Biotite code that builds the C-alpha atoms (Angstrom):
import biotite.structure as struc

atoms = struc.array([
    struc.Atom([34.585, 110.495, -54.047], chain_id="A", res_id=1, res_name="UNK", atom_name="CA", element="C"),
    struc.Atom([36.765, 110.257, -50.519], chain_id="A", res_id=2, res_name="UNK", atom_name="CA", element="C"),
    struc.Atom([40.219, 108.642, -50.633], chain_id="A", res_id=3, res_name="UNK", atom_name="CA", element="C"),
    struc.Atom([39.919, 104.649, -49.251], chain_id="A", res_id=4, res_name="UNK", atom_name="CA", element="C"),
    struc.Atom([41.643, 104.751, -45.972], chain_id="A", res_id=5, res_name="UNK", atom_name="CA", element="C"),
    struc.Atom([45.643, 103.226, -45.569], chain_id="A", res_id=6, res_name="UNK", atom_name="CA", element="C"),
    struc.Atom([45.654, 99.395, -44.942], chain_id="A", res_id=7, res_name="UNK", atom_name="CA", element="C"),
    struc.Atom([46.987, 98.309, -41.694], chain_id="A", res_id=8, res_name="UNK", atom_name="CA", element="C"),
    struc.Atom([48.583, 94.905, -40.598], chain_id="A", res_id=9, res_name="UNK", atom_name="CA", element="C"),
    struc.Atom([45.902, 92.570, -39.123], chain_id="A", res_id=10, res_name="UNK", atom_name="CA", element="C"),
    struc.Atom([46.952, 92.353, -35.765], chain_id="A", res_id=11, res_name="UNK", atom_name="CA", element="C"),
    struc.Atom([49.028, 89.411, -34.671], chain_id="A", res_id=12, res_name="UNK", atom_name="CA", element="C"),
    struc.Atom([50.011, 88.355, -38.171], chain_id="A", res_id=13, res_name="UNK", atom_name="CA", element="C"),
    struc.Atom([53.963, 89.226, -39.522], chain_id="A", res_id=14, res_name="UNK", atom_name="CA", element="C"),
    struc.Atom([54.347, 92.356, -42.188], chain_id="A", res_id=15, res_name="UNK", atom_name="CA", element="C"),
    struc.Atom([54.961, 90.628, -45.541], chain_id="A", res_id=16, res_name="UNK", atom_name="CA", element="C"),
    struc.Atom([58.876, 91.112, -45.048], chain_id="A", res_id=17, res_name="UNK", atom_name="CA", element="C"),
    struc.Atom([59.097, 89.505, -42.562], chain_id="A", res_id=18, res_name="UNK", atom_name="CA", element="C"),
    struc.Atom([57.070, 86.456, -43.907], chain_id="A", res_id=19, res_name="UNK", atom_name="CA", element="C"),
    struc.Atom([59.224, 86.925, -46.926], chain_id="A", res_id=20, res_name="UNK", atom_name="CA", element="C"),
    struc.Atom([62.679, 86.779, -45.064], chain_id="A", res_id=21, res_name="UNK", atom_name="CA", element="C"),
    struc.Atom([61.235, 83.444, -42.833], chain_id="A", res_id=22, res_name="UNK", atom_name="CA", element="C"),
    struc.Atom([60.833, 82.201, -46.477], chain_id="A", res_id=23, res_name="UNK", atom_name="CA", element="C"),
    struc.Atom([64.094, 82.661, -47.435], chain_id="A", res_id=24, res_name="UNK", atom_name="CA", element="C"),
    struc.Atom([65.910, 81.810, -45.090], chain_id="A", res_id=25, res_name="UNK", atom_name="CA", element="C"),
    struc.Atom([64.476, 78.350, -44.972], chain_id="A", res_id=26, res_name="UNK", atom_name="CA", element="C"),
    struc.Atom([65.024, 78.548, -49.015], chain_id="A", res_id=27, res_name="UNK", atom_name="CA", element="C"),
    struc.Atom([68.553, 79.196, -48.150], chain_id="A", res_id=28, res_name="UNK", atom_name="CA", element="C"),
    struc.Atom([69.376, 76.584, -45.279], chain_id="A", res_id=29, res_name="UNK", atom_name="CA", element="C"),
    struc.Atom([67.538, 73.706, -47.543], chain_id="A", res_id=30, res_name="UNK", atom_name="CA", element="C"),
    struc.Atom([69.560, 74.386, -50.661], chain_id="A", res_id=31, res_name="UNK", atom_name="CA", element="C"),
    struc.Atom([72.380, 74.883, -48.235], chain_id="A", res_id=32, res_name="UNK", atom_name="CA", element="C"),
    struc.Atom([72.019, 71.347, -46.530], chain_id="A", res_id=33, res_name="UNK", atom_name="CA", element="C"),
    struc.Atom([71.194, 69.604, -50.154], chain_id="A", res_id=34, res_name="UNK", atom_name="CA", element="C"),
    struc.Atom([74.240, 71.120, -51.700], chain_id="A", res_id=35, res_name="UNK", atom_name="CA", element="C"),
    struc.Atom([76.484, 70.099, -48.758], chain_id="A", res_id=36, res_name="UNK", atom_name="CA", element="C"),
    struc.Atom([75.499, 66.608, -48.568], chain_id="A", res_id=37, res_name="UNK", atom_name="CA", element="C"),
    struc.Atom([75.760, 66.299, -52.586], chain_id="A", res_id=38, res_name="UNK", atom_name="CA", element="C"),
    struc.Atom([79.262, 68.458, -52.900], chain_id="A", res_id=39, res_name="UNK", atom_name="CA", element="C"),
    struc.Atom([80.728, 68.715, -49.560], chain_id="A", res_id=40, res_name="UNK", atom_name="CA", element="C"),
    struc.Atom([81.174, 71.912, -47.919], chain_id="A", res_id=41, res_name="UNK", atom_name="CA", element="C"),
    struc.Atom([84.705, 72.526, -49.413], chain_id="A", res_id=42, res_name="UNK", atom_name="CA", element="C"),
    struc.Atom([82.769, 72.491, -52.655], chain_id="A", res_id=43, res_name="UNK", atom_name="CA", element="C"),
    struc.Atom([79.686, 74.592, -52.154], chain_id="A", res_id=44, res_name="UNK", atom_name="CA", element="C"),
    struc.Atom([79.899, 78.414, -52.504], chain_id="A", res_id=45, res_name="UNK", atom_name="CA", element="C"),
    struc.Atom([77.791, 81.496, -51.876], chain_id="A", res_id=46, res_name="UNK", atom_name="CA", element="C"),
    struc.Atom([76.497, 81.933, -55.537], chain_id="A", res_id=47, res_name="UNK", atom_name="CA", element="C"),
    struc.Atom([75.705, 77.771, -55.837], chain_id="A", res_id=48, res_name="UNK", atom_name="CA", element="C"),
    struc.Atom([73.425, 78.398, -52.539], chain_id="A", res_id=49, res_name="UNK", atom_name="CA", element="C"),
    struc.Atom([71.684, 81.656, -53.902], chain_id="A", res_id=50, res_name="UNK", atom_name="CA", element="C"),
    struc.Atom([71.104, 79.888, -57.115], chain_id="A", res_id=51, res_name="UNK", atom_name="CA", element="C"),
    struc.Atom([70.001, 76.504, -55.666], chain_id="A", res_id=52, res_name="UNK", atom_name="CA", element="C"),
    struc.Atom([67.397, 78.827, -53.493], chain_id="A", res_id=53, res_name="UNK", atom_name="CA", element="C"),
    struc.Atom([66.347, 80.690, -56.147], chain_id="A", res_id=54, res_name="UNK", atom_name="CA", element="C"),
    struc.Atom([67.534, 84.110, -54.096], chain_id="A", res_id=55, res_name="UNK", atom_name="CA", element="C"),
    struc.Atom([69.943, 87.252, -54.524], chain_id="A", res_id=56, res_name="UNK", atom_name="CA", element="C"),
    struc.Atom([73.435, 86.270, -53.013], chain_id="A", res_id=57, res_name="UNK", atom_name="CA", element="C"),
    struc.Atom([72.472, 89.972, -51.120], chain_id="A", res_id=58, res_name="UNK", atom_name="CA", element="C"),
    struc.Atom([70.046, 88.389, -48.957], chain_id="A", res_id=59, res_name="UNK", atom_name="CA", element="C"),
    struc.Atom([72.321, 85.631, -47.978], chain_id="A", res_id=60, res_name="UNK", atom_name="CA", element="C"),
    struc.Atom([74.398, 87.828, -46.600], chain_id="A", res_id=61, res_name="UNK", atom_name="CA", element="C"),
    struc.Atom([71.388, 89.751, -45.096], chain_id="A", res_id=62, res_name="UNK", atom_name="CA", element="C"),
    struc.Atom([69.898, 86.281, -43.368], chain_id="A", res_id=63, res_name="UNK", atom_name="CA", element="C"),
    struc.Atom([73.443, 85.083, -41.909], chain_id="A", res_id=64, res_name="UNK", atom_name="CA", element="C"),
    struc.Atom([76.166, 87.976, -42.590], chain_id="A", res_id=65, res_name="UNK", atom_name="CA", element="C"),
    struc.Atom([78.179, 85.592, -44.301], chain_id="A", res_id=66, res_name="UNK", atom_name="CA", element="C"),
    struc.Atom([79.192, 82.393, -45.474], chain_id="A", res_id=67, res_name="UNK", atom_name="CA", element="C"),
    struc.Atom([80.687, 80.814, -41.970], chain_id="A", res_id=68, res_name="UNK", atom_name="CA", element="C"),
    struc.Atom([77.304, 82.580, -40.048], chain_id="A", res_id=69, res_name="UNK", atom_name="CA", element="C"),
    struc.Atom([75.052, 80.105, -42.976], chain_id="A", res_id=70, res_name="UNK", atom_name="CA", element="C"),
    struc.Atom([77.752, 77.145, -41.700], chain_id="A", res_id=71, res_name="UNK", atom_name="CA", element="C"),
    struc.Atom([76.470, 78.210, -38.042], chain_id="A", res_id=72, res_name="UNK", atom_name="CA", element="C"),
    struc.Atom([73.276, 78.090, -38.562], chain_id="A", res_id=73, res_name="UNK", atom_name="CA", element="C"),
    struc.Atom([73.492, 74.520, -40.424], chain_id="A", res_id=74, res_name="UNK", atom_name="CA", element="C"),
    struc.Atom([75.165, 73.310, -36.988], chain_id="A", res_id=75, res_name="UNK", atom_name="CA", element="C"),
    struc.Atom([72.494, 74.794, -34.834], chain_id="A", res_id=76, res_name="UNK", atom_name="CA", element="C"),
    struc.Atom([70.452, 71.882, -33.868], chain_id="A", res_id=77, res_name="UNK", atom_name="CA", element="C"),
    struc.Atom([73.401, 69.389, -33.730], chain_id="A", res_id=78, res_name="UNK", atom_name="CA", element="C"),
    struc.Atom([74.963, 71.873, -31.477], chain_id="A", res_id=79, res_name="UNK", atom_name="CA", element="C"),
    struc.Atom([71.994, 72.096, -28.926], chain_id="A", res_id=80, res_name="UNK", atom_name="CA", element="C"),
    struc.Atom([70.754, 68.764, -28.745], chain_id="A", res_id=81, res_name="UNK", atom_name="CA", element="C"),
    struc.Atom([74.801, 68.122, -27.731], chain_id="A", res_id=82, res_name="UNK", atom_name="CA", element="C"),
    struc.Atom([74.925, 70.837, -25.509], chain_id="A", res_id=83, res_name="UNK", atom_name="CA", element="C"),
    struc.Atom([71.684, 69.648, -23.924], chain_id="A", res_id=84, res_name="UNK", atom_name="CA", element="C"),
    struc.Atom([73.593, 66.700, -22.927], chain_id="A", res_id=85, res_name="UNK", atom_name="CA", element="C"),
    struc.Atom([76.648, 67.774, -20.894], chain_id="A", res_id=86, res_name="UNK", atom_name="CA", element="C"),
    struc.Atom([74.899, 70.157, -19.376], chain_id="A", res_id=87, res_name="UNK", atom_name="CA", element="C"),
    struc.Atom([71.650, 68.127, -18.361], chain_id="A", res_id=88, res_name="UNK", atom_name="CA", element="C"),
    struc.Atom([71.757, 64.796, -19.769], chain_id="A", res_id=89, res_name="UNK", atom_name="CA", element="C"),
    struc.Atom([73.017, 61.599, -17.835], chain_id="A", res_id=90, res_name="UNK", atom_name="CA", element="C"),
    struc.Atom([76.578, 61.043, -16.161], chain_id="A", res_id=91, res_name="UNK", atom_name="CA", element="C"),
    struc.Atom([79.592, 60.919, -16.797], chain_id="A", res_id=92, res_name="UNK", atom_name="CA", element="C"),
    struc.Atom([79.176, 63.350, -19.598], chain_id="A", res_id=93, res_name="UNK", atom_name="CA", element="C"),
    struc.Atom([75.834, 64.668, -17.761], chain_id="A", res_id=94, res_name="UNK", atom_name="CA", element="C"),
    struc.Atom([75.981, 66.017, -14.054], chain_id="A", res_id=95, res_name="UNK", atom_name="CA", element="C"),
    struc.Atom([76.195, 63.351, -11.242], chain_id="A", res_id=96, res_name="UNK", atom_name="CA", element="C"),
    struc.Atom([79.827, 61.892, -12.055], chain_id="A", res_id=97, res_name="UNK", atom_name="CA", element="C"),
    struc.Atom([83.345, 63.530, -10.546], chain_id="A", res_id=98, res_name="UNK", atom_name="CA", element="C"),
    struc.Atom([84.148, 66.654, -12.558], chain_id="A", res_id=99, res_name="UNK", atom_name="CA", element="C"),
    struc.Atom([87.505, 65.058, -14.400], chain_id="A", res_id=100, res_name="UNK", atom_name="CA", element="C"),
    struc.Atom([85.014, 62.010, -15.517], chain_id="A", res_id=101, res_name="UNK", atom_name="CA", element="C"),
    struc.Atom([82.768, 64.333, -16.759], chain_id="A", res_id=102, res_name="UNK", atom_name="CA", element="C"),
    struc.Atom([85.911, 66.313, -18.813], chain_id="A", res_id=103, res_name="UNK", atom_name="CA", element="C"),
    struc.Atom([86.810, 63.210, -20.054], chain_id="A", res_id=104, res_name="UNK", atom_name="CA", element="C"),
    struc.Atom([83.496, 62.187, -21.283], chain_id="A", res_id=105, res_name="UNK", atom_name="CA", element="C"),
    struc.Atom([83.447, 65.618, -22.784], chain_id="A", res_id=106, res_name="UNK", atom_name="CA", element="C"),
    struc.Atom([86.394, 65.014, -24.880], chain_id="A", res_id=107, res_name="UNK", atom_name="CA", element="C"),
    struc.Atom([85.680, 62.067, -26.633], chain_id="A", res_id=108, res_name="UNK", atom_name="CA", element="C"),
    struc.Atom([81.930, 63.531, -26.921], chain_id="A", res_id=109, res_name="UNK", atom_name="CA", element="C"),
    struc.Atom([83.376, 66.263, -28.831], chain_id="A", res_id=110, res_name="UNK", atom_name="CA", element="C"),
    struc.Atom([85.647, 64.507, -30.425], chain_id="A", res_id=111, res_name="UNK", atom_name="CA", element="C"),
    struc.Atom([83.121, 62.635, -32.239], chain_id="A", res_id=112, res_name="UNK", atom_name="CA", element="C"),
    struc.Atom([80.811, 65.490, -33.566], chain_id="A", res_id=113, res_name="UNK", atom_name="CA", element="C"),
    struc.Atom([83.363, 67.216, -34.257], chain_id="A", res_id=114, res_name="UNK", atom_name="CA", element="C"),
    struc.Atom([84.286, 64.618, -36.769], chain_id="A", res_id=115, res_name="UNK", atom_name="CA", element="C"),
    struc.Atom([80.809, 64.209, -37.924], chain_id="A", res_id=116, res_name="UNK", atom_name="CA", element="C"),
    struc.Atom([80.525, 68.179, -38.879], chain_id="A", res_id=117, res_name="UNK", atom_name="CA", element="C"),
    struc.Atom([84.473, 68.158, -39.776], chain_id="A", res_id=118, res_name="UNK", atom_name="CA", element="C"),
    struc.Atom([83.441, 70.463, -43.011], chain_id="A", res_id=119, res_name="UNK", atom_name="CA", element="C"),
    struc.Atom([81.101, 72.752, -41.430], chain_id="A", res_id=120, res_name="UNK", atom_name="CA", element="C"),
    struc.Atom([83.260, 73.932, -38.296], chain_id="A", res_id=121, res_name="UNK", atom_name="CA", element="C"),
    struc.Atom([86.111, 73.500, -40.287], chain_id="A", res_id=122, res_name="UNK", atom_name="CA", element="C"),
    struc.Atom([84.353, 76.542, -42.610], chain_id="A", res_id=123, res_name="UNK", atom_name="CA", element="C"),
    struc.Atom([82.566, 78.276, -39.620], chain_id="A", res_id=124, res_name="UNK", atom_name="CA", element="C"),
    struc.Atom([85.751, 78.789, -37.599], chain_id="A", res_id=125, res_name="UNK", atom_name="CA", element="C"),
    struc.Atom([87.734, 80.413, -40.447], chain_id="A", res_id=126, res_name="UNK", atom_name="CA", element="C"),
    struc.Atom([85.228, 83.830, -39.865], chain_id="A", res_id=127, res_name="UNK", atom_name="CA", element="C"),
    struc.Atom([86.925, 84.900, -36.140], chain_id="A", res_id=128, res_name="UNK", atom_name="CA", element="C"),
    struc.Atom([83.506, 86.731, -35.621], chain_id="A", res_id=129, res_name="UNK", atom_name="CA", element="C"),
    struc.Atom([82.041, 82.986, -35.613], chain_id="A", res_id=130, res_name="UNK", atom_name="CA", element="C"),
    struc.Atom([84.728, 81.306, -34.059], chain_id="A", res_id=131, res_name="UNK", atom_name="CA", element="C"),
    struc.Atom([84.362, 82.727, -30.613], chain_id="A", res_id=132, res_name="UNK", atom_name="CA", element="C"),
    struc.Atom([80.638, 83.261, -30.483], chain_id="A", res_id=133, res_name="UNK", atom_name="CA", element="C"),
    struc.Atom([77.875, 82.164, -28.313], chain_id="A", res_id=134, res_name="UNK", atom_name="CA", element="C"),
    struc.Atom([77.874, 78.317, -28.282], chain_id="A", res_id=135, res_name="UNK", atom_name="CA", element="C"),
    struc.Atom([82.174, 78.583, -28.317], chain_id="A", res_id=136, res_name="UNK", atom_name="CA", element="C"),
    struc.Atom([81.483, 80.736, -25.512], chain_id="A", res_id=137, res_name="UNK", atom_name="CA", element="C"),
    struc.Atom([79.344, 77.919, -23.582], chain_id="A", res_id=138, res_name="UNK", atom_name="CA", element="C"),
    struc.Atom([81.850, 74.775, -24.452], chain_id="A", res_id=139, res_name="UNK", atom_name="CA", element="C"),
    struc.Atom([84.981, 77.148, -22.798], chain_id="A", res_id=140, res_name="UNK", atom_name="CA", element="C"),
    struc.Atom([82.834, 78.126, -19.838], chain_id="A", res_id=141, res_name="UNK", atom_name="CA", element="C"),
    struc.Atom([81.864, 74.283, -19.562], chain_id="A", res_id=142, res_name="UNK", atom_name="CA", element="C"),
    struc.Atom([85.656, 73.022, -19.676], chain_id="A", res_id=143, res_name="UNK", atom_name="CA", element="C"),
    struc.Atom([86.656, 76.223, -17.479], chain_id="A", res_id=144, res_name="UNK", atom_name="CA", element="C"),
    struc.Atom([84.143, 74.899, -14.901], chain_id="A", res_id=145, res_name="UNK", atom_name="CA", element="C"),
    struc.Atom([84.790, 71.137, -14.593], chain_id="A", res_id=146, res_name="UNK", atom_name="CA", element="C"),
    struc.Atom([88.693, 72.084, -14.642], chain_id="A", res_id=147, res_name="UNK", atom_name="CA", element="C"),
    struc.Atom([88.099, 74.596, -11.428], chain_id="A", res_id=148, res_name="UNK", atom_name="CA", element="C"),
    struc.Atom([85.408, 71.520, -9.877], chain_id="A", res_id=149, res_name="UNK", atom_name="CA", element="C"),
    struc.Atom([87.936, 69.006, -10.715], chain_id="A", res_id=150, res_name="UNK", atom_name="CA", element="C"),
    struc.Atom([90.279, 71.280, -7.949], chain_id="A", res_id=151, res_name="UNK", atom_name="CA", element="C"),
    struc.Atom([92.592, 72.069, -10.748], chain_id="A", res_id=152, res_name="UNK", atom_name="CA", element="C"),
    struc.Atom([95.056, 75.147, -10.082], chain_id="A", res_id=153, res_name="UNK", atom_name="CA", element="C"),
    struc.Atom([97.061, 77.652, -12.248], chain_id="A", res_id=154, res_name="UNK", atom_name="CA", element="C"),
    struc.Atom([95.226, 80.143, -14.938], chain_id="A", res_id=155, res_name="UNK", atom_name="CA", element="C"),
    struc.Atom([91.982, 77.898, -15.706], chain_id="A", res_id=156, res_name="UNK", atom_name="CA", element="C"),
    struc.Atom([90.712, 80.057, -19.021], chain_id="A", res_id=157, res_name="UNK", atom_name="CA", element="C"),
    struc.Atom([94.646, 79.516, -20.763], chain_id="A", res_id=158, res_name="UNK", atom_name="CA", element="C"),
    struc.Atom([94.204, 75.850, -19.579], chain_id="A", res_id=159, res_name="UNK", atom_name="CA", element="C"),
    struc.Atom([90.239, 75.296, -21.254], chain_id="A", res_id=160, res_name="UNK", atom_name="CA", element="C"),
    struc.Atom([91.807, 77.229, -24.319], chain_id="A", res_id=161, res_name="UNK", atom_name="CA", element="C"),
    struc.Atom([94.490, 74.979, -24.522], chain_id="A", res_id=162, res_name="UNK", atom_name="CA", element="C"),
    struc.Atom([92.347, 71.692, -24.133], chain_id="A", res_id=163, res_name="UNK", atom_name="CA", element="C"),
    struc.Atom([89.394, 72.949, -26.502], chain_id="A", res_id=164, res_name="UNK", atom_name="CA", element="C"),
    struc.Atom([92.629, 72.967, -29.395], chain_id="A", res_id=165, res_name="UNK", atom_name="CA", element="C"),
    struc.Atom([92.732, 69.389, -29.283], chain_id="A", res_id=166, res_name="UNK", atom_name="CA", element="C"),
    struc.Atom([89.188, 69.578, -30.205], chain_id="A", res_id=167, res_name="UNK", atom_name="CA", element="C"),
    struc.Atom([89.710, 71.733, -33.358], chain_id="A", res_id=168, res_name="UNK", atom_name="CA", element="C"),
    struc.Atom([88.186, 70.554, -36.276], chain_id="A", res_id=169, res_name="UNK", atom_name="CA", element="C"),
    struc.Atom([90.990, 71.162, -38.447], chain_id="A", res_id=170, res_name="UNK", atom_name="CA", element="C"),
    struc.Atom([93.478, 69.342, -36.375], chain_id="A", res_id=171, res_name="UNK", atom_name="CA", element="C"),
    struc.Atom([91.438, 66.146, -35.422], chain_id="A", res_id=172, res_name="UNK", atom_name="CA", element="C"),
    struc.Atom([90.624, 66.093, -39.131], chain_id="A", res_id=173, res_name="UNK", atom_name="CA", element="C"),
    struc.Atom([94.645, 66.078, -39.891], chain_id="A", res_id=174, res_name="UNK", atom_name="CA", element="C"),
    struc.Atom([95.122, 64.123, -37.042], chain_id="A", res_id=175, res_name="UNK", atom_name="CA", element="C"),
    struc.Atom([92.600, 61.303, -38.327], chain_id="A", res_id=176, res_name="UNK", atom_name="CA", element="C"),
    struc.Atom([93.872, 61.761, -42.739], chain_id="A", res_id=177, res_name="UNK", atom_name="CA", element="C"),
    struc.Atom([97.400, 62.861, -42.278], chain_id="A", res_id=178, res_name="UNK", atom_name="CA", element="C"),
    struc.Atom([99.242, 61.324, -39.287], chain_id="A", res_id=179, res_name="UNK", atom_name="CA", element="C"),
    struc.Atom([97.077, 57.716, -38.963], chain_id="A", res_id=180, res_name="UNK", atom_name="CA", element="C"),
    struc.Atom([95.345, 58.339, -35.775], chain_id="A", res_id=181, res_name="UNK", atom_name="CA", element="C"),
    struc.Atom([92.064, 57.201, -34.666], chain_id="A", res_id=182, res_name="UNK", atom_name="CA", element="C"),
    struc.Atom([89.295, 58.895, -32.654], chain_id="A", res_id=183, res_name="UNK", atom_name="CA", element="C"),
    struc.Atom([90.234, 56.428, -29.714], chain_id="A", res_id=184, res_name="UNK", atom_name="CA", element="C"),
    struc.Atom([93.630, 57.665, -30.181], chain_id="A", res_id=185, res_name="UNK", atom_name="CA", element="C"),
    struc.Atom([93.271, 61.704, -29.941], chain_id="A", res_id=186, res_name="UNK", atom_name="CA", element="C"),
    struc.Atom([90.375, 60.677, -26.834], chain_id="A", res_id=187, res_name="UNK", atom_name="CA", element="C"),
    struc.Atom([93.318, 59.303, -24.776], chain_id="A", res_id=188, res_name="UNK", atom_name="CA", element="C"),
    struc.Atom([95.796, 62.173, -25.555], chain_id="A", res_id=189, res_name="UNK", atom_name="CA", element="C"),
    struc.Atom([92.237, 64.344, -24.600], chain_id="A", res_id=190, res_name="UNK", atom_name="CA", element="C"),
    struc.Atom([92.396, 62.080, -21.454], chain_id="A", res_id=191, res_name="UNK", atom_name="CA", element="C"),
    struc.Atom([95.941, 62.418, -20.981], chain_id="A", res_id=192, res_name="UNK", atom_name="CA", element="C"),
    struc.Atom([96.033, 65.906, -20.788], chain_id="A", res_id=193, res_name="UNK", atom_name="CA", element="C"),
    struc.Atom([93.156, 66.368, -18.722], chain_id="A", res_id=194, res_name="UNK", atom_name="CA", element="C"),
    struc.Atom([94.431, 64.184, -15.810], chain_id="A", res_id=195, res_name="UNK", atom_name="CA", element="C"),
    struc.Atom([97.482, 66.065, -16.172], chain_id="A", res_id=196, res_name="UNK", atom_name="CA", element="C"),
    struc.Atom([95.862, 69.483, -15.553], chain_id="A", res_id=197, res_name="UNK", atom_name="CA", element="C"),
    struc.Atom([93.912, 67.910, -13.047], chain_id="A", res_id=198, res_name="UNK", atom_name="CA", element="C"),
    struc.Atom([96.865, 66.485, -11.238], chain_id="A", res_id=199, res_name="UNK", atom_name="CA", element="C"),
    struc.Atom([96.664, 62.986, -11.794], chain_id="A", res_id=200, res_name="UNK", atom_name="CA", element="C"),
])
């Protein structure tokens, strides 16, 4: 009796491993969201997430590279929405307003975003591979371009880096919880520094 021919994947259908990978990714993200909502990011470990998702911890690291990598993916949708707002949305945050007005609006908007997502950003920023990843470079480039368009002189790369340090998640958390400052205070501080850098 002739041997049966080997089974071939149906054209256009994903391989089984890819389907399993997508399912595991969804399980891990859903488990992480739920645990973080219940306990806060500080109290959630990779063991907790893997156990809640019903997969091995190695699967988590294969899918996301690190705990910080998983945190970045959780932030991804909100991050994309904010980037769309400052790149393409209405002024003064989006195009159509003077560069300095946009820079001030960006700082105040990002302060609120960082405050809302403090725990996830704080954890993600502890991994240098994540701290300087593509989304971070988008923010740096945006501030750099606004400084340039506002006719700022000097080392624009260093100035953009210095401004963005005011939006660090742990710095903002410290200022709000330990120094008794408000988001409006921090927004005013951002505006003051931005105006000085732009010669106003």
